[in-house]
C-alpha positions in Angstrom: -0.1 -0.4 0.0 1.3 3.2 -1.0 1.5 6.8 1.4 -1.9 8.0 -1.0 -3.8 4.9 -0.1 -2.9 4.6 3.5 -3.8 8.4 3.8 -7.1 7.6 2.8 -7.7 4.5 5.1 -6.2 5.0 8.3 -8.6 8.1 9.7 -10.8 5.1 9.2 -10.3 3.2 12.3 -10.8 6.6 14.3 -13.6 7.3 16.4 -16.0 9.9 15.7 -14.8 13.1 17.1 -17.2 13.4 20.0 -15.9 17.5 20.8 -18.6 18.3 17.6 -22.4 18.8 19.0 -25.8 19.5 17.9 -24.5 23.1 18.5 -23.0 23.7 15.3 -24.7 23.9 11.4 -24.4 20.7 9.3 -22.4 18.6 11.5 -23.8 15.3 10.7 -25.0 13.4 7.6 -25.7 10.1 6.2 -25.0 7.8 3.0 -26.5 4.6 3.1 -26.3 4.5 -1.1 -25.4 1.4 -2.0 -21.6 2.3 -4.1 -23.3 0.9 -7.4 -25.9 3.8 -7.7 -23.6 6.2 -6.5 -21.1 5.7 -9.1 -24.2 5.9 -11.5 -25.4 8.9 -10.2 -22.0 10.9 -10.1 -20.0 8.9 -13.2 -17.5 8.3 -11.2 -15.9 5.1 -9.5 -14.2 3.8 -6.1 -11.1 1.9 -7.0 -10.0 -0.3 -4.4 -11.9 -0.1 -1.6 -15.4 -0.9 -0.9 -18.1 1.7 1.2 -19.6 1.3 4.4 -23.0 3.0 4.8 -23.0 5.7 7.5 -25.9 6.7 9.3 -24.9 9.3 11.3 -21.2 10.9 9.3 -19.4 13.0 12.4 -16.3 15.2 11.7 -13.0 13.8 11.9 -14.6 10.6 9.8 -13.1 9.7 6.5 -15.9 10.0 3.9 -16.1 10.1 -0.4 -15.9 13.1 -1.9 -15.2 13.9 -5.6 -12.2 16.0 -6.0 -12.6 18.6 -8.9 -8.4 17.3 -10.1 -9.7 13.9 -10.7 -13.9 14.2 -11.5 -14.3 10.5 -12.2 -13.1 9.0 -9.4 -14.6 8.8 -5.7 -11.9 9.3 -2.8 -11.7 9.6 1.2 -11.3 12.2 2.6 -10.9 13.1 6.3 -13.9 16.0 7.6 -12.3 18.8 9.0 -10.7 21.0 6.3 -6.8 22.0 7.3 -5.4 24.9 4.5 -2.6 24.2 3.3 -0.7 27.2 4.4 -1.1 25.9 7.6 0.2 22.2 7.2 2.2 21.2 10.1 1.6 23.9 12.6 0.6 23.4 16.2 -2.4 24.2 17.1 -4.5 24.3 13.6 -8.1 23.3 14.8 -9.9 21.5 11.5 -12.9 23.6 10.7 -16.1 21.0 9.1 -17.7 24.1 7.8 -17.4 27.4 5.7 -19.6 30.3 5.0 -20.6 30.4 1.6 -20.8 34.8 2.0 -17.2 35.2 3.0 -15.4 31.7 1.4 -13.6 34.0 -1.4 -12.1 36.7 0.8 -11.7 34.9 4.0 -8.0 33.5 3.8 -8.3 30.5 5.3 -10.5 29.4 2.4 -10.2 31.8 -0.3 -7.3 29.6 -2.1 -9.1 26.3 -1.9 -12.3 28.5 -3.2 -10.5 29.5 -6.2 -8.3 26.0 -7.2 -9.5 23.1 -4.7 -13.7 22.6 -4.8 -15.3 19.2 -4.3 -18.4 17.8 -4.3 -19.2 16.4 -0.7 -21.5 12.7 -1.6 -24.4 12.4 0.7 -28.3 11.4 0.6 -29.7 13.7 3.9 -28.4 15.3 7.0 -29.4 16.2 10.4 -30.2 19.3 11.8 -31.4 20.4 15.4 -34.7 22.8 15.7 -34.0 24.2 19.7 -37.3 23.0 22.1 -37.0 25.1 25.2 -33.9 24.4 27.1 -33.2 21.1 24.4 -32.7 20.7 20.6 -34.9 18.1 18.6 -33.0 16.3 15.4 -34.4 16.3 12.0 -33.7 14.6 8.7 -33.4 16.6 5.4 -33.3 14.7 2.4 -34.5 15.1 -1.0 -37.9 14.3 -1.8 -37.1 11.5 -4.4 -34.8 10.3 -2.0 -31.7 10.0 -4.5 -28.0 10.9 -3.0 -27.1 14.3 -3.9 -23.7 16.6 -3.0 -23.2 19.3 -0.6 -19.9 22.3 -2.4 -16.8 21.1 -0.5 -13.9 22.7 -0.7 -10.5 20.1 -0.1 -6.8 20.0 0.9 -4.1 17.8 1.3 -1.6 18.1 4.3 0.4 15.4 6.0 0.0 13.5 9.3 2.6 13.4 12.0 4.5 10.6 10.5 4.7 12.7 6.7 1.8 10.8 5.0 0.2 12.8 2.7 -4.0 13.2 3.5 -6.7 15.0 2.1 -9.2 17.4 4.4 -12.5 18.9 3.3 -15.5 21.1 4.2 -18.9 22.1 3.5 -20.1 25.3 2.2 -23.3 26.9 4.1 -25.6 29.5 3.0 -28.8 31.2 4.1 -31.6 28.5 5.2 -34.3 28.3 2.7 -37.9 28.5 4.0 -38.8 24.6 4.9 -35.1 24.5 6.4 -35.8 27.8 8.5 -38.4 26.3 10.5 -35.5 24.6 12.5 -32.5 26.8 12.1 -31.1 30.0 10.2 -28.5 28.3 7.7 -28.2 25.0 5.8 -25.5 23.5 3.7 -25.2 24.4 0.2 -26.8 21.3 -2.0 -26.0 21.8 -5.4 -28.1 21.2 -8.6 -27.1 17.9 -10.6 -27.2 20.0 -13.4 -24.3 22.6 -11.3 -21.9 19.7 -9.9 -19.7 19.6 -13.0 -19.6 23.7 -13.6 -18.6 23.4 -9.5 -15.7 20.9 -10.5 -14.5 22.9 -13.4 -11.3 23.7 -12.2 -11.6 26.8 -15.4 -14.9 28.2 -13.7 -14.4 31.4 -12.4 -14.7 32.5 -8.3 -17.5 34.2 -9.9 -19.5 31.5 -11.4 -18.7 29.3 -8.6 -19.9 32.0 -6.2 -23.4 32.2 -8.0 -24.0 28.1 -7.4 -24.2 29.2 -3.6 -27.4 29.7 -3.2 -29.8 28.0 -0.9 -31.3 24.9 -2.6 -35.6 24.9 -3.2 -37.5 24.0 -0.1 -40.1 22.5 -2.7 -37.4 19.5 -3.4 -36.6 18.6 0.2 -38.4 16.7 2.7 -37.7 17.0 6.4 -39.0 15.2 9.4 -38.4 14.4 13.0 -36.1 11.5 14.3 -34.8 9.9 17.4 -32.6 12.1 19.7 -30.3 9.0 19.6 -28.3 10.8 16.8 -27.2 13.2 19.2 -24.7 11.0 19.6 -22.3 10.5 16.8 -21.8 6.6 18.2 -25.4 6.0 17.3 -25.1 4.9 13.2 -28.0 2.3 12.6 -30.4 2.3 10.1 -33.2 3.1 12.5 -31.6 6.5 13.2 -33.9 7.2 10.1 -36.8 6.1 11.5 -39.3 9.4 12.0 -40.8 9.9 15.5 -44.3 9.6 15.7 -45.9 11.5 18.6 -48.7 9.8 20.4 -51.8 12.1 21.6 -52.6 10.7 24.7 -56.8 11.4 24.7 -58.1 13.5 27.1 -61.6 12.7 28.7 -64.1 15.0 30.1 -63.5 16.5 33.7 
């Protein structure tokens, strides 16, 4: 196994980073679509490796992306962006999200936005709605239940042993009408027709920026799920089951 292959597989042994809680935007998502369907949907292949379904993907895990330098290949990348200029620096905290409104100008992200864009493959994501002192998890997906892609940026950095690995962050934007019911922001979901433009290395920053808009609310579905997903270690198919609230009949008093 060469260094590049090792860098994609080694992080998979890590447990989810429990420092990331339900307080952050777009901090969990799902990808349970079969590998063959993913390859067909994105016209790309995942060489050498099998893909394990995830029902509660969390930061620090190694997850499938398509980078603009190899648009016909699905690779595995660590969720938590480290800018390449910070490679090897102590105390650099990986960043899981980047705001679309400032990505073109913020020093941490601007170079990757210009030259290292990626698709983050998914079929749904979680967001939490504040209810008093607690937060209630919801799962959001396309009404068609098809896989889709978040707009992402990526980088190549090195682990303490000097082996290269890639990192990524998911871009966020203001919430659409549906998402505004539970949060004021949402991940940038790309229309399938715009994915090639996002990956095109000749795409200008202005052209890329124009894609970073809220996804149409009428194409999405949203429902409440179990609070068990609050823990990133809860990763089973029933995480996607909707919660149903049974009302107790009240009689005459």
